[in-house]
MARRO-226615 format. One record per residue (C-alpha): x, y, z; residue in three letters. Coordinates in steps of 0.001 Angstrom, whole numbers, padded with zeros to 6 digits, always signed. Example, Ala and Ser with C-alpha at 12.3 -4.5 7.8 and 13.67 -1.06 7.14 Angstrom:
2
+012300-004500+007800ALA/+013670-001060+007140SER/
END
This chain:
898
-046643-025245+017435MET/-049031-023055+015419ASP/-047969-021220+012284MET/-047590-017899+014085HIS/-045166-019279+016672HIS/-043389-021322+014014LYS/-042779-018284+011805SER/-041644-016306+014850LYS/-039321-019141+015792PHE/-037786-019183+012317ILE/-037354-015398+012347LEU/-035580-015473+015721VAL/-033283-018235+014523ARG/-032549-016350+011309TYR/-031729-013144+013172ARG/-029554-014999+015669LEU/-027542-016658+012910ILE/-027086-013370+011075ARG/-026036-011572+014265LEU/-023574-014361+015089SER/-021995-014239+011626LEU/-021741-010455+011723LEU/-020150-010405+015198CYS/-017729-013235+014387PHE/-016703-011523+011142THR/-016081-008285+013022LEU/-013945-010132+015563GLY/-011898-011794+012825LEU/-010977-008446+011309GLY/-010175-006608+014542LEU/-006566-007841+015017PRO/-005514-006529+011608ALA/-007362-003198+011577ILE/-006958-002178+015217SER/-003515-000684+014623SER/-004760+001785+012002ARG/-007888+002779+013920LEU/-006083+003262+017236LEU/-003406+005435+015637LEU/-005892+008024+014384MET/-005541+011450+016039PRO/-007782+011788+019077LEU/-010012+014831+019622PRO/-008749+017481+022027ALA/-010934+016442+025010PRO/-009459+012919+024825LEU/-005885+013886+024006SER/-004690+012691+027423PHE/-005338+009068+026368LEU/-002540+007030+024728PRO/-002778+007206+020960ASN/-001570+003665+020368ALA/-002120+000339+022058LEU/+000931-001402+023585PRO/+000917-004094+020925TYR/+003801-006084+022296THR/+001956-006554+025601THR/-001302-007280+023787LEU/+000422-009850+021616ALA/+001841-011613+024688ASP/-001583-011739+026376VAL/-003389-012985+023275LEU/-000664-015528+022623HIS/-001420-017038+026048LEU/-005141-016945+025298MET/-004820-018593+021906TYR/-005148-022279+022678SER/-007688-025018+021867PRO/-008953-024861+025461LEU/-009549-021091+025273THR/-011407-021402+021985LEU/-013507-024281+023376LEU/-014448-022267+026470ILE/-015392-019221+024413LEU/-017387-021356+021998LEU/-019242-022966+024899SER/-020046-019550+026386VAL/-021340-018357+023007CYS/-023523-021448+022626CYS/-024955-021074+026142PHE/-025691-017378+025702LEU/-027202-017937+022260SER/-029486-020642+023699MET/-030604-018322+026528VAL/-031085-015452+024085TYR/-033048-017709+021756TRP/-035387-018998+024449ARG/-036020-015542+025878LEU/-036979-014235+022434ARG/-039028-017300+021548ARG/-041308-017723+024574HIS/-043455-014741+025461SER/-044627-016491+028646GLU/-041131-016882+030072ALA/-040181-016071+033637HIS/-040324-012513+034909VAL/-036498-012417+034776LEU/-036896-012495+031018LYS/-037966-008861+031032HIS/-034767-007913+032833VAL/-032389-010103+030905LEU/-033965-009466+027528LYS/-033317-005756+027425LYS/-029545-005373+027335VAL/-027239-007605+029401PRO/-027736-011016+027809ILE/-027700-009617+024281GLN/-024637-007529+025021LEU/-022837-010518+026561LEU/-023728-012618+023558PHE/-022419-010025+021101VAL/-019204-009459+023070LEU/-018528-013185+023463SER/-018949-013864+019739VAL/-016750-010860+018859VAL/-014120-012069+021348LEU/-014258-015566+019886LEU/-013659-014163+016409GLY/-010936-011872+017732PHE/-008995-014679+019424VAL/-009404-016939+016395PHE/-008329-014127+014034GLY/-005336-013293+016200PHE/-004321-016941+016255GLY/-004461-017121+012459ARG/-002485-013876+012220LEU/+000045-015152+014752HIS/+000538-018330+012709ASN/+001148-016281+009548ILE/+003770-014153+011299VAL/+005436-017218+012819GLU/+005618-018883+009379ALA/+008344-016447+008277GLN/+011806-017726+007523MET/+014010-018350+010606PRO/+016042-015248+011305GLN/+019379-017074+011521GLU/+019234-017823+007778LEU/+019105-014140+006789GLU/+022042-013058+004683GLY/+023399-016607+004268GLU/+024144-018214+000909ASN/+021606-020992+000445LEU/+021250-023665-002229VAL/+017572-024340-002815LEU/+015657-026765-004960GLU/+012419-025000-005776LEU/+009396-025157-008052ILE/+008322-022000-009920VAL/+004756-020819-009230LEU/+002425-018311-010840GLY/+003385-015935-013641LEU/+007025-014750-013571PRO/+007145-010988-014058GLN/+009643-009634-016571VAL/+011189-006261-015747ASN/+014002-004107-017088HIS/+016728-005999-015197SER/+015494-009580-015186GLY/+012719-011583-013570LEU/+010699-011595-010386ARG/+008928-014815-009488PHE/+007521-016893-006641GLU/+008438-020468-005835ALA/+007958-023257-003314THR/+011065-024567-001553VAL/+011548-028349-002028HIS/+014901-028689-000278SER/+017433-026324+001312ALA/+021179-026474+001964GLU/+023601-023973+003488LEU/+026888-023016+001831LEU/+028943-022891+005000ALA/+031688-024939+006617SER/+029545-025635+009700ASP/+025958-026129+008522ALA/+024891-028678+011136SER/+023687-025999+013572SER/+021308-024677+010882TYR/+019611-028028+010193ALA/+016449-027154+012113SER/+016134-023730+010460ALA/+016649-025227+006994LEU/+013955-027812+007695GLU/+011511-025029+008619GLN/+012139-023362+005251LEU/+011119-026452+003249VAL/+007596-026205+001852GLY/+007418-022402+002261LYS/+006620-019941-000525LYS/+009291-017339-001305ILE/+009587-014355-003656ARG/+012809-013990-005661LEU/+014359-011655-008215SER/+016838-012903-010807TRP/+018960-010434-012731ARG/+019877-011013-016375ASP/+017363-013850-016696GLN/+014590-013520-019258ASP/+012949-016944-019407GLN/+011222-018889-016639LEU/+008093-021014-016787LYS/+005639-022171-014103PRO/+006196-025750-013002GLY/+009952-025754-013655GLU/+012168-027171-010933ARG/+015461-025352-010397TRP/+018526-025657-008193ARG/+019581-022106-007345LEU/+021998-020302-005065THR/+020051-017549-003308VAL/+020284-015082-000465ARG/+017107-014531+001562LEU/+015668-012276+004240LYS/+012428-012237+006177ARG/+009529-010211+004743PRO/+010104-006540+005374ARG/+009047-003179+004013GLY/+009470+000541+004508PHE/+007832+001938+007652VAL/+006588+005496+007237ASN/+003729+007476+008803PRO/+001661+006680+005718GLU/+002021+004655+002564GLY/+001857+001088+001365PHE/+002667-001576+003983ASP/+004817-003913+001891TYR/+005583-006117+004895HIS/+001879-006788+005509ALA/+001316-007441+001792TRP/+004107-010029+001693LEU/+002677-011842+004698LEU/-000796-011685+003219GLN/+000436-013308+000005GLN/+001936-016130+002062GLY/+005620-015372+001449TYR/+007991-016703+004102ALA/+011004-014862+002669ALA/+012183-012600-000132THR/+015569-012497-001793GLY/+017551-012756-004988TYR/+019306-015382-007070VAL/+023077-015115-007069LYS/+024882-015369-010379GLY/+026437-018773-009841LYS/+027443-021279-012503ALA/+025816-024029-010406GLU/+022316-022632-011055ASN/+020567-025152-013296ARG/+017201-026418-014419LEU/+016407-029844-012968LEU/+013090-030716-014584SER/+009914-029366-016171VAL/+006732-030351-014356GLY/+003011-029836-014750ASP/+002179-026204-013937ALA/-001596-026750-013894GLY/-003695-023644-014438PHE/-000640-021397-014100SER/+000801-023079-017159GLY/-002281-022191-019200HIS/-002112-018589-017956ARG/+001545-018426-018945TYR/+000862-019881-022420ALA/-001977-017401-022941LEU/+000247-014492-021926ARG/+002984-015608-024294GLU/+000600-016004-027228ARG/-000998-012597-026867LEU/+001607-010466-025100PHE/+004907-012272-025687GLY/+007948-010763-027358GLU/+007052-012355-030699GLN/+004008-010063-030821ASN/+005860-006868-029959GLU/+006795-005945-033507GLN/+004856-002767-034130GLY/+001437-004168-033165GLU/-001210-001427-032625PRO/-002051-002757-029162HIS/+001579-002613-028005LEU/+001135+000635-026064LYS/-001783-000818-024089TRP/-000662-004398-023701GLN/+000040-003779-020002GLY/-003593-002762-019346VAL/-005020-005492-021608LEU/-002823-008080-019913GLN/-004105-006903-016527ALA/-007724-007115-017714LEU/-007295-010649-019051LEU/-004847-012228-016579LEU/-004745-009945-013563GLY/-001018-009329-014201ASP/-000406-005582-013710LYS/+003382-005703-014004SER/+003493-004014-017436ARG/+001304-001007-016661ILE/+003650+001974-016753THR/+004002+004539-013986GLN/+002693+007285-016289ALA/-000475+005258-016918GLN/-000957+004593-013195TRP/-000620+008327-012517THR/-003447+009232-014909VAL/-005678+006378-013728PHE/-005140+007426-010103SER/-005808+011097-010859ALA/-009121+010234-012532THR/-010263+007572-010042GLY/-010300+004771-012632THR/-007650+002485-011115VAL/-010304-000074-010191HIS/-011076-000621-013892LEU/-007530-001450-014942MET/-007355-004981-013533ALA/-009746-007836-012904ILE/-012094-006620-010178SER/-015534-007330-008780GLY/-017159-005256-011518LEU/-015535-007403-014194HIS/-016490-010668-012494ILE/-020108-009567-012218GLY/-020118-008437-015850LEU/-018767-011769-017096VAL/-021191-013741-014923ALA/-024181-011728-016191ALA/-022994-011960-019811LEU/-022641-015742-019764PHE/-025926-016129-017881TYR/-027665-014185-020628TRP/-025887-016040-023453LEU/-026655-019449-021930ALA/-030380-018744-021815ARG/-030699-019264-025570TRP/-029406-022858-025728PRO/-031218-023511-022438ALA/-034465-022335-024029LEU/-033936-024694-026954VAL/-033206-027621-024621ILE/-036167-026751-022430ASN/-038570-026719-025402VAL/-037382-029763-027380TYR/-035866-032078-024776VAL/-037832-031244-021640ARG/-040065-034273-021966ALA/-037046-036501-021443ARG/-035472-034494-018569LEU/-036803-033998-015062PRO/-035047-030643-014562TRP/-035770-027112-015685ASP/-032926-026409-018092MET/-033896-022749-018289LEU/-032578-022360-014755ARG/-029776-024920-014590ILE/-027857-024121-017799VAL/-027546-020327-017284PRO/-026593-020834-013627VAL/-023863-023328-014508LEU/-022559-021107-017305ALA/-022542-018038-015077SER/-020728-019764-012191VAL/-018262-021495-014531PHE/-017339-018241-016352ALA/-017001-016299-013096ALA/-014806-019064-011619THR/-012470-019158-014635ILE/-012129-015384-014747TYR/-011549-015123-010979ALA/-008907-017852-011227THR/-007155-015895-013977LEU/-006964-012989-011509ALA/-005539-015192-008771GLY/-008682-014792-006626PHE/-007801-011346-005316SER/-010085-009883-002635ILE/-012448-007950-004975PRO/-012728-010946-007287THR/-013300-013372-004402LEU/-016019-011117-002991ARG/-017704-010886-006399ALA/-017332-014628-007011TRP/-019064-015453-003709ILE/-021867-013030-004583LEU/-022270-014658-007995VAL/-022277-018125-006423LEU/-024880-017276-003756VAL/-027173-015378-006131LEU/-027066-018197-008696ASN/-027799-020762-005992MET/-030811-018668-004969ALA/-032037-018650-008571VAL/-031497-022383-008859LEU/-033368-023146-005615LEU/-036046-020495-006222LYS/-035182-018754-002975ARG/-035016-015059-002208ARG/-031713-013929-000766THR/-030446-010763+000854SER/-027414-009104-000688VAL/-026514-007832+002776PHE/-026382-011397+004114ASN/-024345-012432+001107THR/-021841-009663+001849LEU/-021500-010922+005437ILE/-020838-014466+004205VAL/-018329-013196+001624ALA/-016461-011157+004262ALA/-016457-014133+006649LEU/-015039-016504+004025VAL/-012351-014025+002995ILE/-011271-013333+006579LEU/-011201-017038+007431LEU/-008880-017589+004459LEU/-006893-014399+004997ASP/-007036-012659+008425PRO/-005017-009730+007036MET/-007473-009016+004235ALA/-008917-005961+005986MET/-005558-004237+005548LEU/-006006-004247+001787GLN/-007707-001147+000402PRO/-009473-003447-002068GLY/-011335-005175+000774PHE/-012616-001966+002351VAL/-013439-000224-000915LEU/-015106-003179-002647SER/-017387-004040+000270PHE/-018062-000377+001002SER/-019020+000313-002625ALA/-021592-002490-002700VAL/-022999-001525+000720ALA/-023255+002142-000307ILE/-025133+001316-003511LEU/-027545-000884-001545LEU/-028030+001863+001019PHE/-028654+004521-001611ALA/-030870+002548-003994PHE/-032300-000217-001810GLY/-034864+001978-000019PHE/-036412+003482-003119ARG/-040030+002513-003623ALA/-039775+003068-007362LYS/-036575+002217-009276PRO/-035040+004918-011409LEU/-034571+004519-015179PRO/-031104+003346-016239TRP/-030135+006707-017741TRP/-030580+008247-014276GLN/-029091+005338-012316GLN/-025679+005459-014023LEU/-024732+009089-013225PRO/-026408+008905-009814LEU/-024472+005726-008971ALA/-021159+007469-009755GLN/-022109+010420-007561LEU/-023204+008083-004758VAL/-019936+006128-004936ILE/-017920+009358-004915PHE/-019672+010685-001796VAL/-019931+007353+000002GLY/-016320+006278-000482LEU/-014822+009642+000488SER/-014542+008680+004172ALA/-012961+005306+003323ALA/-010459+006968+000983LEU/-009535+009494+003665LEU/-008967+006726+006218ILE/-006855+004704+003776LEU/-004855+007801+002733ASN/-005837+007323-000900LEU/-006342+010303-003216PRO/-009856+011602-003784ILE/-010303+012385-007452SER/-012670+015304-007957LEU/-012966+014292-011601SER/-013702+010653-010708GLY/-017500+010714-011209PRO/-017172+012196-014703VAL/-014296+009859-015625ALA/-016155+006751-014475ASN/-019340+007863-016225LEU/-017480+007389-019512VAL/-014930+004731-018539ALA/-017281+002204-016911VAL/-019583+001725-019951PRO/-016703+001768-022429LEU/-014628-000738-020464MET/-017622-002920-019553SER/-019203-003203-022987PHE/-016241-002769-025354VAL/-012738-003219-023953THR/-013297-006092-021513ILE/-015569-008204-023794PRO/-013144-007787-026693LEU/-010179-008734-024492THR/-011984-011844-023229LEU/-012995-012755-026766LEU/-009368-012422-027879ALA/-008304-014718-025037GLY/-010796-017402-026063MET/-010007-017087-029772LEU/-006269-017424-029108SER/-006810-021169-028563PHE/-008344-021425-032059ILE/-006827-018737-034276ASN/-004121-016507-032836ASN/-004141-014061-035763GLU/-007847-013391-035310LEU/-007280-013000-031568ALA/-004569-010423-032224MET/-006922-008503-034503PHE/-009607-008392-031785ILE/-006983-007353-029244LEU/-005932-004515-031545THR/-009499-003183-031534ILE/-009516-003387-027736ALA/-006268-001414-027742GLY/-007865+001289-029887HIS/-010743+001589-027402SER/-008183+002092-024635MET/-006506+004776-026744GLN/-009798+006661-027074TRP/-010357+006399-023336LEU/-006789+007524-022645TRP/-007242+010754-024601VAL/-010310+011574-022512PHE/-008698+010624-019175LEU/-005488+012518-019949SER/-007405+015735-020460GLU/-009567+015108-017411LEU/-006537+014411-015198SER/-005563+018063-015492GLN/-008691+019077-013572PHE/-007015+019098-010156ASP/-004097+021080-011591ASP/-006593+023605-012926TRP/-008078+023946-009443LEU/-004634+024685-008027ASP/-004001+027208-010799THR/-007312+028857-009931ALA/-006056+029063-006336ARG/-008685+026624-005069LEU/-006494+024683-002656ASP/-007745+021068-002452THR/-004891+019733-000344GLY/-006999+019499+002799TRP/-009514+017367+000879LEU/-006826+014802+000109LYS/-005638+014512+003709SER/-007054+011830+006032TRP/-005635+013444+009146ARG/-008998+014244+010661PHE/-009608+013939+014350SER/-011698+010934+015342SER/-014790+013060+016013LEU/-014463+014896+012697SER/-014157+011640+010792LEU/-017200+010173+012568ILE/-019172+013332+011777ALA/-018078+013226+008137PHE/-019003+009535+007754THR/-022414+010089+009328GLY/-023012+013104+007117ALA/-022216+011039+003999CYS/-024729+008379+005058LEU/-027400+011015+005632LEU/-026637+012564+002267LEU/-027149+009224+000516LEU/-030562+008527+002052MET/-033227+009113-000598PRO/-036162+011502-000269ARG/-035201+013050+003062ILE/-034352+016570+001985ALA/-034046+018017+005488SER/-031499+015376+006493LEU/-029555+015937+003289GLN/-029341+019660+004012LEU/-028069+018810+007495LEU/-025525+016418+005936ALA/-024228+019092+003558LEU/-023860+021501+006473SER/-021884+018917+008465LEU/-019596+018133+005517ILE/-018893+021792+004817LEU/-018262+022414+008516GLY/-015819+019517+008821VAL/-013891+020500+005700PHE/-013865+024180+006604PHE/-012366+023395+010008SER/-009928+020991+008376GLN/-008739+023509+005792SER/-008026+026051+008536HIS/-005980+023796+010775GLN/-003001+025325+012532VAL/+000137+024015+010858LYS/+003004+022726+013053PRO/+005755+025213+013882ALA/+008417+022766+012741PHE/+008479+019102+011728THR/+011144+017226+009807MET/+010644+013626+008661THR/+013529+011469+007462VAL/+011554+008930+005449LEU/+012382+005245+005390ASP/+013365+004790+001736VAL/+015947+002018+001983GLY/+019441+002744+000714GLN/+018754+006350-000237GLY/+017546+009637+001200LEU/+014323+011674+001302ALA/+013638+014346+003950ILE/+010456+016421+004254VAL/+010529+019648+006305THR/+007274+021365+007289GLN/+007295+024736+009012SER/+004013+026581+009317GLN/+002723+026723+005717LYS/+006083+026138+004013GLN/+007301+022739+002764VAL/+010784+021675+001713GLU/+011923+018343+000296LEU/+015566+017242+000300TYR/+016207+014322-002107ASP/+013619+011904-003467THR/+015056+008420-003025GLY/+015898+005896-005727ALA/+014282+004635-008918ARG/+014293+000844-009055PHE/+012471+000276-012349SER/+010397+002179-014932PRO/+007275+001333-012873SER/+008625+001759-009332PHE/+010378+004729-007749ASP/+010512+006067-004212ILE/+009166+009452-005252GLY/+005774+008174-006408SER/+005466+005206-004018ARG/+006742+006686-000717VAL/+007276+010457-000882VAL/+004029+011384-002650VAL/+001769+009254-000366PRO/+003408+010835+002680PHE/+002930+014350+001288LEU/-000706+013587+000517ARG/-001271+012282+004030SER/-000121+015667+005304GLN/-002443+017516+002936GLY/+000504+018805+000869ILE/-000079+019478-002832THR/+002844+021826-003396GLY/+006522+022080-002403ILE/+008167+025458-001936ASP/+011788+024269-002133GLN/+012962+020944-003570LEU/+016682+020317-003238THR/+018450+017379-004883ILE/+021823+016844-003242SER/+023487+015295-006319HIS/+022906+013027-009299GLY/+023204+009532-007814ASP/+020127+007375-008335ASN/+019445+006855-004619ASP/+019002+010636-004252HIS/+017536+011807-007567ILE/+015789+008667-008839GLY/+012338+009581-007476GLY/+012358+013162-008772LEU/+010168+012519-011822ASP/+007669+010639-009668GLY/+007304+013693-007418VAL/+007168+016248-010249LEU/+004437+014245-012017ASP/+002055+014742-009086VAL/+003276+017554-006802ILE/+003634+021206-007797LYS/+007174+022508-007105VAL/+008015+026208-006890ASN/+011822+026006-006806THR/+014016+023069-007818LEU/+017665+023259-006846ARG/+020110+020510-007867ILE/+023678+019811-006805GLY/+026003+019729-009797ALA/+025771+016460-011720LEU/+028541+014493-013375GLY/+027393+015842-016733GLU/+025220+018687-015577PRO/+022129+019522-017567SER/+018876+021008-016365LEU/+017107+020571-019698THR/+015158+017521-018545GLU/+013395+019461-015783TRP/+012861+022816-017476ARG/+009209+023752-017637GLY/+008270+021391-014804ARG/+008898+023905-012025THR/+008652+027658-011648GLU/+012344+028196-010803ALA/+015329+025960-011571LEU/+018974+026344-010611ASP/+022118+024598-009450PHE/+022937+024505-005744CYS/+025923+026634-004659ARG/+027404+028295-001600LYS/+025866+031619-000634GLY/+022293+030703-001469GLN/+019753+030901+001314GLY/+016011+030972+001901TRP/+013405+030609+004623ARG/+011022+027696+005095THR/+008604+029052+007658GLY/+010613+029445+010872LEU/+013639+027671+009413VAL/+016542+029617+007925GLU/+018321+027483+005318VAL/+021884+028148+004100SER/+023890+026360+001405VAL/+027384+025548+002696LEU/+028692+023595-000288TRP/+029582+023368-003168PRO/+031610+026535-003703ASP/+031668+026217-007480VAL/+029252+025506-010263LEU/+030216+022803-012732VAL/+028553+023412-016046GLU/+029484+022511-019620ASN/+032851+021073-018544ASP/+033811+024466-017051ARG/+034587+025331-013419ILE/+033715+028774-012180GLU/+036367+029813-009664ARG/+035181+031237-006380ASP/+037964+033411-005012GLY/+040860+031575-003394ARG/+039202+028189-003368GLY/+038897+027597-007095GLY/+041868+025321-007685ALA/+041374+023452-004442LYS/+037713+022935-005149ASN/+038477+021494-008559LYS/+040348+018654-006850ARG/+037576+018222-004292LEU/+034967+017813-007041LEU/+036614+014858-008755ASN/+033841+012560-007457LYS/+030118+012940-008002ARG/+029432+012413-004276ASN/+031435+015553-003558ASN/+029029+017618-005669HIS/+026411+017108-002962SER/+024491+020144-001787CYS/+025188+020637+001945VAL/+022488+022486+003871LEU/+022476+024059+007316SER/+019081+024660+008926MET/+018761+027090+011821ARG/+015645+027427+013946ILE/+015882+030710+015913PRO/+015241+030282+019608GLY/+012435+032159+021306GLU/+012234+033680+024788ALA/+015980+033467+025348GLY/+016283+029852+024208ARG/+019318+028887+022098PRO/+019063+028375+018342ASP/+018610+024844+017023ARG/+020806+023543+014203HIS/+020286+020681+011757ILE/+022866+019829+009086VAL/+022271+017750+005928LEU/+025504+016501+004356LEU/+024259+014527+001345GLY/+026983+012123+000161ASP/+030096+014273+000592ILE/+033278+012392+001440GLU/+036310+012956+003677LYS/+038053+015624+001623ARG/+035034+017919+001488VAL/+034219+017273+005146GLU/+037748+018239+006165SER/+037597+021322+003942TRP/+034313+022454+005536LEU/+035793+022000+009029VAL/+038963+023922+008093GLN/+036911+026797+006656GLN/+034709+026792+009820ARG/+031525+026668+007804ARG/+029807+024022+009887LEU/+028084+025034+013133PRO/+029232+023423+016371GLN/+027260+021478+018987ASN/+024396+020908+016587ILE/+021178+019136+017475ASP/+020718+016777+014510VAL/+023119+015573+011819LEU/+021992+013598+008778ILE/+025152+011536+008365ALA/+027022+011780+005089ALA/+026919+008944+002565HIS/+024685+006730+004771HIS/+027485+006139+007296GLY/+030154+004952+004863SER/+033841+004757+005848ASN/+034519+007238+003049THR/+032743+009919+005111SER/+032237+011082+008717SER/+035889+011952+009215VAL/+036944+012283+012865LEU/+037557+016032+012653SER/+033985+016638+011466LEU/+032486+014368+014135VAL/+034361+016195+016895GLU/+033604+019610+015394HIS/+029809+019310+015109VAL/+029327+017141+018262ARG/+025773+016321+017249ALA/+023261+015244+019893LYS/+021463+013026+017378HIS/+022858+011365+014245VAL/+020518+009830+011665ILE/+021607+007224+009123PHE/+019307+006639+006155SER/+020163+003112+005019THR/+018651-000053+003612GLY/+018054-003062+005840PHE/+021008-005477+005556ARG/+022391-003414+002686ASN/+025326-004925+000824ARG/+027632-002005+001703TYR/+027433-002564+005463GLY/+026226+001003+006117HIS/+026520+002448+008665PRO/+029924+000936+009401THR/+031093+000082+012902GLN/+033947+002590+012691LEU/+031630+005500+011900VAL/+029174+004569+014655LYS/+032005+004304+017148GLN/+033185+007835+016315ARG/+029775+009348+016967PHE/+029205+007292+020127ILE/+032442+008592+021622GLU/+031142+012169+021276THR/+027955+011271+023162GLY/+025609+011211+020140ALA/+022466+009128+020053ARG/+022290+007084+016839LEU/+019182+006547+014736TRP/+018819+004295+011687ASN/+015846+004198+009313THR/+016661+000598+008370ALA/+015732-000733+011813THR/+013604+002102+013212GLN/+011615+003270+010195GLY/+011007+006936+009464ALA/+012473+009368+012007ILE/+010258+012327+012962ARG/+011959+015472+014353ILE/+009885+018197+016027HIS/+009991+020920+018667LEU/+008301+020333+022010ASP/+006612+022994+024149GLY/+009971+024091+025591ASN/+011574+024554+022182GLY/+013664+021383+022579GLU/+014364+019057+019660ILE/+012577+015699+020049GLN/+012955+012620+017828LEU/+010543+009742+017299ARG/+011020+006434+015450ALA/+007986+005255+013483GLU/+008450+001530+014165ARG/+008311+002085+017911ALA/+005643+004794+017740HIS/+003206+002821+015560ALA/+004023-000881+015979PRO/+002027-003552+014193LYS/+001332-007068+015350LEU/+003628-008340+012588TRP/+006454-005843+013209THR/+009505-007611+014618ASP/+010480-004852+017050LEU/+012391-007157+019344GLN/+014604-008454+016540ALA/+015368-004900+015391ASP/+016173-003868+018949LEU/+018554-006792+019365VAL/+020217-005950+016048MET/+020725-002320+017112ASP/+022109-003350+020500GLN/+024541-005831+018934LEU/+025608-003179+016454SER/+026233-000611+019190LEU/+028020-003159+021354LYS/+030304-004071+018476ALA/+031009-000395+017869ALA/+031940+000130+021513GLN/
END
């Protein structure tokens, strides 16, 4: 074989391998990402097609396909087609059929077969992860577990949260023999537990604890964080809590390995003994995240500013940090390598100038990535560092694009759900965009031009990905990162790493260095805090940017926007860039002038609490904001705000808080921190005071009977309370004053009760929806006696989550609702909704809905003006959503009620 044919042969082989890896990687990611892509709104010409795949049927088919024989057959087909493809490309004198087969069919078959192979393999891995969950029969049972603590326990305001491996499991029940098989399946699994009133736990410890577990589960809303998928991705078979039993005891202290060193480092630098007025105290959460990848101490206020300025990616160990550390240690190691190479080279057969920096770079990147727990961005960066250093060591040129394919393949082989993480999409997209924008330039730009241009390129290139992922687009992000990236990269992160290394030698010196790092964060915070007001300024200037923060594009619009961004990033093609700008402006102009729905109400899945969003034309109303679980986690910021953003909502016309219980008012601050509110109306609190919220909304008042307003088509009336409780004084309202004083002896009875009326058109009857808050039997009976509640209503949001203290029989028979919605937590400890309450509504012919088992409930008007309801779990199922189990639970519940 001459050199020409040999080089051609090598090129064909190289291209075939790269194509195979790319197709297989794509197939691996398809099972996880198909649900999100197939649920995107379809363009009008294709609106007749189903918007979601029947995942339960697909899962059954793929489950039959996933077998060693199926994989072997597919692999054989791929090998045969690759051999044919190879030979056709290699031999120019091949048979005349070559010219037919070469064009499309054989290549297309090869690509499809490799993608299908990856798809079946990825589905099988995903299926195994889902099947590894805790057996359902153990849910809610009291279990005695012997377990070993893993990782870094996270300290919060109420106790600890930690992960552990189950060593043995027992059931606290009289008849435990029937659970033997289920208990055996739990052994060896990783679980996630919370432990109240416990402040000390170390990795490697072996405990005997009494716990109560449930299978991984999360809120299911039209948008927002998929906690269920995250739990499965982290390998958790169950979540739960430790019960306060006297039998809980420490059995032994074992070797925690690297986790033990991480824990010791955290205690030395960020432990309680160092929290005595240290200058870095305010920023220890960020510094701890930069050093150890533990973000548990970053406050919600800090996250809000970082998110608003697009600098979240800098506040924990990420790919940028791994690359920085690898480059820093490579550069530092060149000096001793140069000395060795000059003075000792005669005795060594290797080139130390290459070997020593490569080893130092890989070693430093590995240690730092391990500190971060090898998250997806760090794993991607670590693979890039490894491949690039190997290329330097072997004196080989390598393609960053090929390295990205290998990194994605390794990550997806280890974690088939990785594509669901925003970090995966954004980290790979950022690198690919920079390569696309700068890789085709014949002459590199100077560094002082590359830095601002890179921020602009990232901002434009990642816009489509952020829209798809329903993440906020920060208009101030390029400016913020232009300052934050150099400061963090060359000051804060190096100082934090230096403090970590010095802590093993001299802890006082390490604390001093950490204090300087804290001061650098303080300087950055002042800048970011001012910059975070930029979007608010745009709203004040009446430049509505809500449509920019919404991902709800049609498929064609999103494709056009993505293509326009790619054209805009191509260098030195001015005509294409003008075309790209025109496309972008056209897409956004059409998006900002979308026709708003006539009426939509969404009862969000917020657990044991309540949050309801009503949209009517251009008006938005929010009723309750869910609970606050900790200083860093509340339903308002984690569930309500992401949903509002997904709808392109940046302002709320009317925000009503039913009353002062945490599960209704807890998320209020999280909403007010991000969303502009015109009018805030609160049901009377136990100790009423509006001081905390003054200045954070344009209008502020208590909720009382007689108030009313319009939200688009919807006419809203306040039915209760009659009186205003303020400063320990009750304002009497005619005849009902004395009676109402007795009715208001409980905080639940202060709830603001709303009636919503949608006027019928073209002779159709009016539609009525009633929101009862948490009122109890006395107030319900009073409202029925006074005939304030409408009859034969369409939708009732049941009072007090379906408690026996509410939904009195007279109210149920009076309203005769067609649909009754319970907003409850899954397997909540109160047993809501109770069997008695469900039975009452069933006897009146109502259809029952429950957010705990059905996810968010969407209410809208169809073309005939009829009220239609839709459950999010059934409407947008995922491959890991246990729909069948929820259906069985609902059926058993209804059967018991009947």
